[in-house]
N, CA, C and O of each residue as an XYZ file, in Angstrom:
820
protein
N      25.561     -4.082     44.447
C      24.892     -3.331     43.156
C      25.735     -2.252     43.650
O      25.909     -1.887     44.813
N      26.297     -1.745     42.415
C      27.017     -0.767     42.044
C      26.109      0.485     42.053
O      25.015      0.670     41.520
N      27.140      1.558     43.070
C      26.783      2.578     42.564
C      26.915      3.950     41.997
O      27.797      4.570     42.591
N      26.384      4.584     41.123
C      26.327      5.649     40.151
C      26.058      6.801     40.986
O      25.201      6.781     41.869
N      26.813      7.847     40.706
C      26.661      9.279     40.947
C      25.081      9.609     40.432
O      24.422      8.906     39.666
N      24.695     10.767     41.011
C      23.383     11.186     41.014
C      23.078     12.590     40.700
O      23.856     13.378     41.238
N      22.160     13.115     39.978
C      22.018     14.100     39.511
C      20.761     14.609     39.948
O      20.221     13.566     40.317
N      19.495     16.008     40.259
C      18.597     15.990     40.259
C      17.718     16.425     39.275
O      18.262     17.386     38.730
N      16.635     16.207     38.772
C      15.304     16.775     37.903
C      14.740     16.818     38.602
O      14.123     15.830     38.999
N      14.603     18.547     39.385
C      13.567     19.049     40.212
C      13.820     18.202     41.355
O      14.965     18.058     41.784
N      12.831     17.640     41.866
C      12.749     17.249     43.061
C      12.962     15.941     43.052
O      12.812     15.387     44.142
N      13.416     14.960     41.713
C      13.584     14.148     41.555
C      14.925     13.309     41.600
O      15.511     13.565     40.548
N      15.618     12.481     42.302
C      17.106     11.967     42.197
C      17.333     10.975     41.141
O      16.903      9.822     41.192
N      17.986     11.440     40.237
C      18.247     10.226     38.818
C      19.686      9.591     39.242
O      20.410      9.935     40.176
N      19.829      8.843     38.542
C      21.087      8.177     38.278
C      21.688      8.921     37.154
O      20.984      8.991     36.147
N      22.902      9.520     37.117
C      24.093     10.016     35.970
C      23.760      9.337     34.646
O      23.444      9.951     33.627
N      23.850      8.163     34.743
C      23.557      7.044     33.437
C      22.275      6.537     33.508
O      21.846      5.998     34.528
N      21.382      6.728     32.096
C      19.986      6.362     32.275
C      19.716      5.468     31.225
O      20.286      5.475     30.134
N      18.541      4.448     31.704
C      18.838      3.510     30.682
C      17.626      4.188     29.314
O      16.736      4.956     29.680
N      17.727      3.865     28.064
C      16.497      4.766     27.434
C      15.415      3.439     26.659
O      15.773      2.270     26.800
N      14.435      3.680     26.062
C      13.731      2.750     25.605
C      13.619      2.612     24.148
O      12.798      1.758     23.812
N      14.198      3.195     23.229
C      13.968      3.567     22.160
C      13.984      2.125     21.169
O      13.352      1.809     20.161
N      14.891      1.532     21.880
C      14.888      0.090     21.369
C      14.055     -0.693     21.680
O      13.650     -1.423     20.775
N      13.545     -0.843     22.870
C      12.196     -1.489     23.385
C      11.048     -1.194     22.468
O      10.293     -2.115     22.159
N      10.834      0.160     21.954
C      10.180      0.264     20.653
C      10.036      0.240     19.511
O       9.021      0.369     18.826
N      11.471      0.003     19.153
C      11.543     -0.043     17.991
C      11.810      1.153     16.964
O      11.262      1.480     15.911
N      12.651      1.562     17.544
C      13.276      3.273     17.006
C      14.598      2.961     16.917
O      15.329      2.943     17.907
N      15.023      2.676     15.635
C      16.536      2.410     15.662
C      17.284      3.729     15.185
O      18.427      4.099     15.454
N      16.083      4.471     14.216
C      16.619      5.969     13.650
C      17.954      5.487     12.471
O      18.829      6.272     12.106
N      17.830      3.836     11.952
C      18.581      3.380     11.177
C      18.003      3.027     10.000
O      18.212      3.548      8.905
N      17.045      1.848     10.332
C      16.224      1.654      8.884
C      14.931      0.498      9.344
O      14.885     -0.083     10.428
N      14.084      0.377      8.389
C      12.919     -0.146      8.674
C      13.096     -1.457      9.465
O      12.507     -1.847     10.473
N      14.349     -2.195      8.522
C      14.298     -3.664      9.038
C      15.252     -3.573     10.433
O      15.412     -4.628     11.046
N      15.763     -2.585     10.850
C      16.643     -2.782     12.291
C      15.528     -2.444     13.088
O      15.629     -2.766     14.272
N      14.412     -1.834     12.712
C      13.445     -1.197     13.740
C      12.601     -2.320     13.901
O      12.095     -2.429     15.017
N      12.242     -3.436     12.807
C      11.517     -4.411     13.142
C      12.116     -5.379     13.811
O      11.428     -6.033     14.595
N      13.576     -5.697     13.647
C      14.796     -6.461     14.341
C      14.551     -6.094     15.991
O      14.491     -7.065     16.746
N      14.404     -4.695     16.595
C      14.274     -4.564     17.783
C      12.816     -4.868     18.329
O      12.689     -5.452     19.405
N      11.782     -4.493     17.628
C      10.586     -5.036     17.963
C      10.751     -6.809     18.458
O      10.477     -7.337     19.536
N      11.228     -7.320     17.366
C      10.861     -8.871     17.468
C      11.637     -9.223     19.010
O      11.138     -9.874     19.928
N      13.012     -8.576     18.978
C      13.808     -8.998     20.018
C      13.586     -8.682     21.643
O      14.101     -9.171     22.648
N      12.710     -7.772     21.468
C      12.129     -6.937     22.937
C      10.901     -7.510     22.857
O       9.905     -6.955     22.392
N      10.958     -8.751     23.360
C       9.346     -9.053     23.814
C       9.343     -8.357     25.297
O      10.306     -7.811     25.835
N       7.986     -8.516     25.837
C       8.038     -7.900     27.575
C       8.583     -8.754     28.186
O       8.928     -8.308     29.280
N       8.920    -10.041     28.018
C      10.139    -10.756     29.225
C      11.391    -10.089     28.919
O      12.057     -9.569     29.815
N      11.721    -10.076     27.792
C      13.078     -9.130     27.391
C      13.164     -7.673     28.258
O      13.778     -7.363     29.279
N      12.470     -7.109     27.573
C      12.450     -5.750     28.300
C      12.354     -5.876     29.826
O      13.208     -5.284     30.486
N      11.385     -6.598     30.471
C      11.535     -6.630     32.045
C      12.869     -7.407     32.400
O      13.394     -7.053     33.456
N      13.334     -8.145     31.872
C      14.960     -8.659     31.928
C      16.194     -7.175     31.973
O      17.178     -7.043     32.701
N      15.818     -6.520     31.232
C      16.654     -5.774     30.617
C      16.893     -4.898     31.793
O      17.977     -4.662     32.327
N      15.363     -4.317     32.216
C      15.519     -3.369     33.137
C      15.830     -3.810     34.336
O      16.310     -2.815     34.878
N      15.864     -4.871     35.259
C      16.663     -5.658     36.127
C      17.983     -5.648     36.054
O      18.596     -5.455     37.104
N      18.722     -5.850     34.819
C      20.168     -6.086     34.204
C      20.491     -4.503     34.806
O      21.234     -4.388     35.780
N      19.899     -3.336     34.177
C      20.335     -2.686     34.430
C      20.587     -1.760     35.918
O      21.561     -1.116     36.307
N      18.878     -2.095     36.691
C      18.899     -1.810     37.709
C      20.434     -2.452     38.944
O      20.810     -1.917     39.987
N      21.001     -3.767     38.243
C      21.922     -4.472     38.980
C      23.071     -3.682     38.639
O      24.087     -3.796     39.325
N      23.038     -2.915     37.689
C      24.259     -2.127     37.490
C      24.182     -0.747     38.117
O      24.819      0.140     37.548
N      23.541     -0.462     39.133
C      23.017      0.925     39.791
C      22.508      2.051     38.933
O      22.630      3.242     39.221
N      21.810      1.477     37.637
C      20.907      2.625     37.198
C      19.691      2.656     38.219
O      19.292      1.634     38.778
N      19.089      4.020     38.433
C      18.226      4.644     38.922
C      16.692      4.573     38.068
O      15.573      4.400     38.551
N      16.961      4.709     37.096
C      15.861      5.321     36.018
C      16.083      5.225     35.012
O      17.210      5.397     34.547
N      14.835      4.847     34.209
C      14.484      4.536     32.656
C      14.021      5.786     32.167
O      13.338      6.540     32.861
N      14.406      6.070     30.852
C      13.644      7.216     30.073
C      12.732      5.992     28.979
O      13.238      5.244     28.143
N      11.335      6.125     29.331
C      10.862      5.431     28.013
C       9.140      6.006     27.596
O       8.600      6.711     28.449
N       8.616      5.794     26.742
C       7.676      6.070     26.079
C       6.642      5.735     27.311
O       6.674      4.902     28.216
N       5.804      6.658     26.975
C       4.361      6.764     27.475
C       3.198      5.704     26.801
O       2.155      6.323     26.588
N       3.165      5.127     26.646
C       1.998      4.403     25.760
C       1.652      2.464     26.274
O       2.411      1.852     27.025
N       0.908      2.105     25.908
C       0.263      0.936     26.755
C       1.207     -0.323     26.638
O       0.888     -1.300     27.317
N       2.384     -0.408     25.816
C       3.195     -1.642     25.509
C       4.297     -1.126     26.757
O       4.331     -1.969     27.653
N       4.954     -0.263     26.946
C       5.585      0.075     27.881
C       4.870      0.217     29.460
O       5.467     -0.140     30.476
N       3.528      0.786     29.461
C       3.159      0.723     30.556
C       2.736     -0.402     31.317
O       2.705     -0.558     32.538
N       2.378     -1.250     30.272
C       2.356     -2.866     30.729
C       3.838     -3.569     30.921
O       3.948     -4.555     31.650
N       4.687     -3.148     30.400
C       6.012     -3.978     31.014
C       6.514     -3.080     32.566
O       6.945     -3.507     33.638
N       6.337     -2.241     32.269
C       6.688     -1.621     33.935
C       5.769     -2.142     35.143
O       6.153     -2.606     36.216
N       4.583     -1.963     34.736
C       3.807     -2.906     35.513
C       4.456     -4.124     36.282
O       4.766     -4.240     37.468
N       4.574     -5.150     35.024
C       5.436     -6.258     35.367
C       6.732     -6.508     36.129
O       7.060     -7.374     36.941
N       7.466     -5.283     35.506
C       8.962     -5.040     36.292
C       8.539     -5.002     37.729
O       8.870     -5.897     38.507
N       7.804     -3.969     38.090
C       7.230     -2.998     39.419
C       6.364     -4.068     40.031
O       5.912     -3.604     41.077
N       6.033     -5.020     39.879
C       5.391     -6.410     40.455
C       6.439     -7.247     41.015
O       6.650     -7.675     42.150
N       7.061     -7.365     39.852
C       8.697     -8.359     40.052
C       9.308     -7.785     41.842
O       9.802     -8.446     42.755
N       9.043     -6.578     41.753
C       9.896     -5.891     42.829
C      11.063     -4.755     42.192
O      11.896     -4.122     42.842
N      10.904     -4.737     41.209
C      11.676     -3.474     40.253
C      11.543     -1.886     40.923
O      10.468     -1.324     41.134
N      13.093     -1.227     41.241
C      12.633     -0.310     41.688
C      13.166      0.957     40.990
O      13.281      2.020     41.599
N      13.502      0.796     39.624
C      13.683      2.322     38.863
C      12.554      2.879     38.898
O      11.442      2.353     38.907
N      12.987      4.504     38.926
C      12.110      5.419     38.718
C      11.887      5.550     36.769
O      12.796      5.422     35.949
N      10.772      5.765     36.540
C      10.090      5.871     35.199
C      10.218      7.574     34.761
O       9.212      8.231     35.030
N      11.198      8.210     34.212
C      11.087      9.643     33.851
C      10.228      9.238     32.005
O      10.741      8.635     31.062
N       9.114      9.735     32.086
C       7.994      9.507     30.566
C       7.711     10.160     29.836
O       6.955     11.037     30.255
N       8.031     10.229     28.456
C       8.099     10.728     27.169
C       6.555     10.390     27.017
O       5.980      9.355     27.353
N       6.021     11.559     26.407
C       4.714     11.681     26.114
C       4.051     11.015     24.845
O       4.260     11.766     23.892
N       3.578     10.282     24.589
C       2.916      9.907     23.254
C       2.849     10.558     22.234
O       1.900     11.307     22.463
N       3.325     10.854     20.954
C       3.230     11.648     20.112
C       1.830     11.415     19.361
O       1.204     12.161     18.608
N       1.564     10.152     19.816
C      -0.120      9.676     19.254
C      -1.177      9.790     20.079
O      -2.264      9.396     19.658
N      -1.086     10.303     21.302
C      -2.190     10.548     21.728
C      -3.426     11.667     21.104
O      -3.164     12.449     20.191
N      -4.277     11.618     21.516
C      -5.169     12.589     21.074
C      -4.689     14.276     21.232
O      -4.443     15.014     20.278
N      -4.634     14.637     22.605
C      -3.930     15.448     22.916
C      -2.702     15.361     24.123
O      -2.564     14.453     24.943
N      -2.088     16.259     24.011
C      -0.829     15.903     25.341
C      -1.161     16.069     26.024
O      -0.364     15.576     26.822
N      -2.394     16.749     26.906
C      -2.672     16.287     28.390
C      -3.356     15.132     28.574
O      -3.340     14.569     29.669
N      -3.897     14.746     27.733
C      -3.997     13.000     27.662
C      -2.975     12.427     27.725
O      -3.009     11.628     28.661
N      -1.911     12.415     27.121
C      -0.679     11.941     26.878
C      -0.382     11.794     28.332
O      -0.472     10.734     28.951
N       0.075     13.248     28.956
C       0.619     13.591     30.221
C      -0.399     12.663     31.727
O      -0.073     12.283     32.851
N      -1.681     12.632     30.926
C      -2.458     12.373     32.436
C      -2.275     10.600     32.043
O      -2.759      9.829     32.872
N      -1.702     10.091     31.006
C      -1.643      8.644     30.842
C      -0.329      8.063     31.526
O      -0.154      6.904     31.905
N       0.470      9.032     31.592
C       1.754      8.772     31.956
C       1.843      9.244     33.859
O       2.894      9.033     34.464
N       1.018      9.665     34.346
C       1.029      9.870     35.632
C       0.271      8.726     36.239
O       0.612      8.163     37.280
N      -0.995      8.359     35.371
C      -1.977      7.558     35.984
C      -1.346      6.232     36.097
O      -1.568      5.414     36.991
N      -0.470      6.088     35.021
C       0.736      4.547     35.120
C       2.169      4.934     35.777
O       3.090      4.640     35.016
N       2.625      5.571     37.106
C       3.386      5.454     37.415
C       5.011      6.249     37.164
O       6.160      6.038     37.553
N       4.226      7.388     36.172
C       5.671      8.243     36.069
C       6.231      9.012     37.093
O       5.584      9.788     37.796
N       7.387      8.808     37.175
C       8.118      9.940     38.414
C       8.226     11.344     37.851
O       8.106     12.431     38.416
N       8.457     11.067     36.718
C       8.730     12.683     35.897
C       8.077     12.522     34.751
O       7.608     11.388     34.666
N       7.787     13.429     33.532
C       7.450     13.588     32.770
C       7.479     15.056     31.747
O       7.091     16.181     32.063
N       8.191     14.510     30.189
C       8.642     15.581     29.670
C       7.732     15.056     28.078
O       7.332     13.939     27.751
N       7.665     16.102     27.509
C       6.695     16.197     26.238
C       7.678     16.250     25.219
O       8.615     17.001     24.946
N       6.948     14.753     24.520
C       7.697     14.515     23.063
C       8.613     15.527     22.389
O       8.286     16.608     21.900
N       9.452     15.145     22.435
C      10.507     15.873     20.942
C       9.886     16.368     19.942
O      10.002     17.584     19.791
N       9.078     15.631     18.999
C       8.291     15.949     17.882
C       7.149     16.481     18.000
O       6.515     16.771     16.985
N       6.729     16.683     19.055
C       5.240     16.953     19.479
C       5.798     18.868     19.493
O       5.197     19.738     18.863
N       7.041     19.117     20.367
C       7.498     20.396     20.874
C       8.245     20.551     19.222
O       7.751     21.598     18.803
N       8.817     20.215     18.556
C       9.342     20.869     17.174
C       7.879     21.239     16.613
O       7.650     22.447     16.551
N       6.768     20.286     16.159
C       6.219     20.592     15.522
C       5.109     22.122     16.177
O       4.571     22.999     15.501
N       5.100     21.951     17.504
C       4.266     23.104     18.260
C       4.768     24.521     17.786
O       4.277     25.516     17.254
N       6.160     24.050     18.311
C       7.048     25.483     17.765
C       6.928     26.047     16.686
O       6.930     27.245     16.406
N       6.797     24.937     15.925
C       7.026     25.792     14.421
C       5.429     26.001     14.127
O       5.111     26.847     13.291
N       4.580     25.363     14.696
C       3.810     25.937     14.037
C       2.530     27.147     15.076
O       1.337     27.430     14.971
N       3.262     27.397     15.681
C       2.734     28.773     16.691
C       1.821     27.931     17.462
O       0.622     28.210     17.431
N       2.201     27.010     18.098
C       1.081     26.712     19.268
C       1.803     26.360     20.881
O       1.530     25.511     21.729
N       2.714     27.327     20.822
C       3.201     27.517     21.980
C       2.059     27.290     23.192
O       2.122     26.463     24.101
N       1.097     28.180     22.959
C      -0.161     28.086     24.080
C      -0.022     26.479     24.363
O       0.312     26.148     25.501
N      -0.216     25.664     23.575
C      -0.634     24.446     24.010
C       0.552     23.705     24.818
O       0.200     22.896     25.677
N       1.749     23.892     24.636
C       3.076     23.517     25.199
C       2.624     23.971     26.855
O       2.388     23.137     27.729
N       2.572     25.320     27.037
C       2.398     25.904     28.118
C       1.436     24.727     29.465
O       1.644     24.238     30.576
N       0.326     24.769     28.377
C      -0.839     24.085     29.034
C       0.111     22.657     29.379
O       0.594     22.502     30.500
N       0.281     21.787     28.424
C       0.689     20.389     29.047
C       1.753     20.575     30.002
O       1.875     19.682     30.839
N       2.612     21.628     30.053
C       3.806     21.701     30.918
C       3.285     22.077     32.473
O       3.751     21.716     33.554
N       2.369     22.770     32.227
C       1.366     23.337     33.428
C       0.388     22.012     33.758
O      -0.306     22.201     34.757
N       0.299     21.403     33.456
C      -0.511     20.071     33.798
C       0.225     19.054     34.388
O      -0.160     18.392     35.352
N       1.464     18.907     33.713
C       2.558     17.980     34.700
C       3.056     18.584     36.070
O       3.371     17.903     37.046
N       3.080     19.959     36.003
C       3.272     20.777     37.167
C       2.278     20.381     38.262
O       2.535     19.991     39.401
N       1.106     20.562     37.685
C      -0.219     20.745     38.595
C      -0.323     19.320     39.486
O      -0.663     19.222     40.665
N       0.098     18.187     38.509
C       0.026     16.742     39.000
C       0.880     16.294     39.807
O       0.737     15.218     40.387
N       2.436     17.485     40.029
C       3.165     16.741     40.710
C       4.442     16.610     40.659
O       5.272     16.472     41.558
N       4.578     16.681     39.120
C       5.907     16.005     38.872
C       6.957     17.041     38.376
O       6.438     18.123     38.101
N       7.866     17.000     38.252
C       8.866     17.430     37.625
C       8.710     17.723     36.022
O       8.090     16.870     35.387
N       8.983     18.331     35.643
C       8.164     18.722     33.716
C       9.692     18.719     33.062
O      10.721     18.903     33.712
N       9.617     18.479     31.693
C      10.600     18.971     30.726
C      10.119     18.819     29.726
O       8.925     18.519     29.693
N      10.942     18.986     28.403
C      10.468     18.828     26.871
C      11.671     18.035     26.838
O      12.424     17.853     27.794
N      11.808     17.544     25.594
C      12.412     16.928     24.128
C      12.425     18.217     23.211
O      11.678     19.194     23.260
N      13.579     17.922     22.283
C      13.264     18.333     21.210
C      14.413     18.469     20.035
O      15.476     18.818     20.549
N      14.476     18.357     19.112
C      15.152     18.338     17.959
C      16.074     19.667     17.230
O      17.147     19.614     16.630
N      15.272     20.743     17.516
C      15.586     22.124     16.721
C      16.092     23.018     17.925
O      15.743     22.521     18.996
N      16.670     23.959     18.038
C      17.395     24.604     18.687
C      16.492     25.659     19.374
O      16.443     25.915     20.577
N      15.522     26.427     17.984
C      14.105     27.036     18.375
C      13.629     26.741     19.508
O      13.564     27.606     20.381
N      13.162     25.355     19.742
C      12.364     24.661     20.988
C      13.032     25.031     22.299
O      12.277     25.424     23.189
N      14.169     24.973     22.523
C      14.426     25.434     23.425
C      14.619     27.016     24.010
O      14.586     27.365     25.190
N      14.822     27.826     22.863
C      15.026     29.119     22.965
C      13.668     29.203     23.329
O      13.603     29.963     24.296
N      12.475     28.757     22.995
C      11.133     29.115     23.207
C      10.819     28.934     24.880
O      10.173     29.570     25.712
N      11.832     27.428     24.884
C      11.438     27.102     26.240
C      11.832     27.904     27.614
O      11.216     27.916     28.680
N      13.189     28.646     27.218
C      13.505     29.369     28.201
C      12.838     30.767     28.465
O      12.917     31.356     29.543
N      12.162     31.237     27.340
C      11.144     32.196     27.213
C      10.057     32.304     28.162
O       9.640     33.272     28.799
N       9.600     30.793     28.101
C       7.731     30.558     28.197
C       7.586     29.487     29.013
O       6.426     29.213     29.322
N       8.528     28.754     29.480
C       8.301     27.469     29.917
C       8.833     27.054     31.296
O      10.032     26.801     31.180
N       8.419     26.892     32.514
C       8.979     26.656     33.702
C       9.143     25.114     33.995
O       8.414     24.380     34.662
N      10.472     24.786     33.212
C      10.516     23.209     33.529
C      11.700     22.753     34.409
O      12.654     23.493     34.646
N      11.622     21.891     34.730
C      12.820     21.153     35.372
C      13.801     20.429     34.593
O      14.545     19.815     35.357
N      14.054     20.282     33.560
C      14.854     19.806     32.736
C      14.708     19.522     31.292
O      13.620     19.708     30.748
N      15.657     19.116     30.682
C      15.520     19.142     29.206
C      16.045     17.948     28.415
O      16.773     17.171     29.033
N      15.784     17.701     27.169
C      16.292     16.702     26.706
C      16.690     16.765     24.890
O      16.070     16.689     23.829
N      17.731     16.902     25.229
C      18.470     17.811     23.512
C      18.872     16.744     22.830
O      19.907     16.209     23.229
N      18.253     16.226     21.775
C      18.385     15.746     20.995
C      20.243     16.073     19.996
O      20.244     17.284     19.775
N      20.940     15.753     19.703
C      22.626     16.205     19.119
C      22.000     16.223     18.111
O      22.113     17.389     17.732
N      21.261     15.579     17.244
C      20.822     16.073     15.540
C      19.299     16.206     15.316
O      18.434     15.712     16.040
N      19.126     16.854     14.347
C      18.011     16.853     13.812
C      17.611     16.433     12.682
O      17.641     17.237     11.750
N      17.209     15.300     12.483
C      17.551     14.032     11.822
C      16.131     14.014     10.116
O      16.294     13.640      8.955
N      15.064     14.531     10.749
C      14.071     14.737      9.997
C      13.087     15.799     10.735
O      12.860     15.824     11.945
N      12.555     16.665      9.756
C      11.999     18.240     10.121
C      10.693     17.351     10.920
O      10.216     16.431     10.256
N      10.222     17.549     12.045
C       8.735     17.458     12.302
C       7.591     18.689     12.016
O       6.399     18.713     12.322
N       8.495     19.786     11.250
C       7.135     20.706     11.215
C       5.932     20.553     10.926
O       5.082     21.343     11.335
N       5.614     19.406     10.094
C       4.605     19.598      8.964
C       4.046     18.368     10.006
O       2.816     18.315     10.023
N       4.601     17.557     10.714
C       3.924     16.714     11.320
C       4.686     16.016     12.509
O       5.830     15.761     12.133
N       4.457     15.597     13.867
C       5.046     15.406     14.693
C       5.803     13.996     14.831
O       6.888     13.768     15.365
N       4.993     13.195     14.249
C       5.484     11.402     14.277
C       6.382     10.968     13.276
O       6.245     11.077     12.058
N       7.466     10.383     14.014
C       8.669      9.481     13.633
C       8.069      8.550     12.294
O       7.135      7.768     12.471
N       8.662      8.713     11.058
C       8.342      7.434     10.103
C       9.175      6.604      9.859
O      10.252      6.685      9.269
N       8.564      5.636     10.413
C       9.496      4.379     10.336
C      10.223      4.244      8.860
O       9.589      4.322      7.808
N      11.605      4.038      8.936
C      12.160      3.739      7.665
C      12.565      4.952      6.663
O      13.394      4.895      5.754
N      11.705      6.161      7.090
C      12.186      7.120      6.275
C      13.836      8.008      6.513
O      14.547      8.013      7.517
N      13.996      8.524      5.512
C      15.640      9.095      5.378
C      15.818      9.809      6.221
O      15.151     10.840      6.301
N      16.884      9.460      7.226
C      17.015     10.393      8.397
C      18.939     10.940      8.136
O      19.988     10.336      7.909
N      18.508     12.467      8.349
C      19.988     12.954      8.556
C      20.546     13.147      9.587
O      19.918     13.691     10.496
N      22.018     12.726      9.785
C      23.043     12.987     10.917
C      24.313     13.784     10.744
O      25.426     13.264     10.834
N      24.108     15.085     10.488
C      24.562     16.454     10.206
C      26.356     17.157     11.086
O      26.370     18.115     11.860
N      27.030     16.731     10.860
C      28.106     17.236     12.324
C      27.586     18.869     12.880
O      27.507     19.205     14.062
N      27.297     19.661     11.784
C      26.981     20.929     12.124
C      25.580     20.885     12.998
O      25.345     21.841     13.737
N      24.832     20.003     12.937
C      23.635     19.870     14.275
C      24.054     19.425     15.296
O      23.578     19.974     16.291
N      24.923     18.462     15.524
C      26.168     17.943     16.698
C      26.592     19.503     17.003
O      25.961     19.849     18.001
N      27.306     20.428     16.588
C      27.956     21.412     16.900
C      27.145     22.533     17.296
O      27.500     23.190     18.274
N      26.140     22.826     16.686
C      25.270     23.715     17.084
C      24.132     23.254     18.486
O      23.397     24.027     19.100
N      24.270     22.049     18.662
C      23.597     21.621     20.114
C      24.311     21.383     21.226
O      23.836     21.011     22.299
N      25.799     21.656     20.918
C      26.772     21.503     21.793
C      26.756     23.002     22.535
O      26.715     23.271     23.736
N      26.798     23.773     21.501
C      26.934     24.997     21.756
C      25.570     25.626     22.608
O      25.678     26.473     23.494
N      24.428     25.102     22.207
C      23.190     25.118     23.092
C      23.292     24.885     24.247
O      23.107     25.772     25.079
N      23.578     23.769     24.549
C      23.767     23.512     25.835
C      24.907     23.897     27.071
O      24.957     23.661     28.278
N      25.830     24.652     26.053
C      27.027     25.143     27.134
C      26.205     26.713     27.228
O      26.959     27.479     27.827
N      25.390     27.154     26.974
C      24.797     28.472     27.233
C      24.009     28.644     28.383
O      23.500     29.738     28.624
């Protein structure tokens, strides 16, 4: 097996190269047709196979959604002897983010972060207290805690108000989540160079 350098997310040691799960869940951020192609290709069996391929290349960590589909695939991967750790993204469709966090922990997550659309929406709507509570629950349950986000304001809020181990910063803000936290398959998305430059500057601070 190849060896990949590692870094720590709080108490969790992870490979510096991490496999992500957007293709597994049909989130291409390109088109509705490409979303459907991804969902059709990535059967449960192919997802498990892909995770084993990543593990063979030295990856120790996967970033995947916290939903029934992914939990089922991970359970099978681990049943077959897989060893990668799961950094779980909370599901935006959960009734509450507290429920979403508990789902991730109950299904074997090694770390957990709040969904970027949720963070965008909560910060825009002045619901910072809800983020504080959700992050606090991750901590109370003993996992490294993080947030994702598409807006610079998300991370400014987090620096002032949240006790976190890691951030997941999107280089682009393809569509506003101020009104709704959910991704809409097939909706037009914007990938602006100025977003990328702004995010690089944010990461470097």
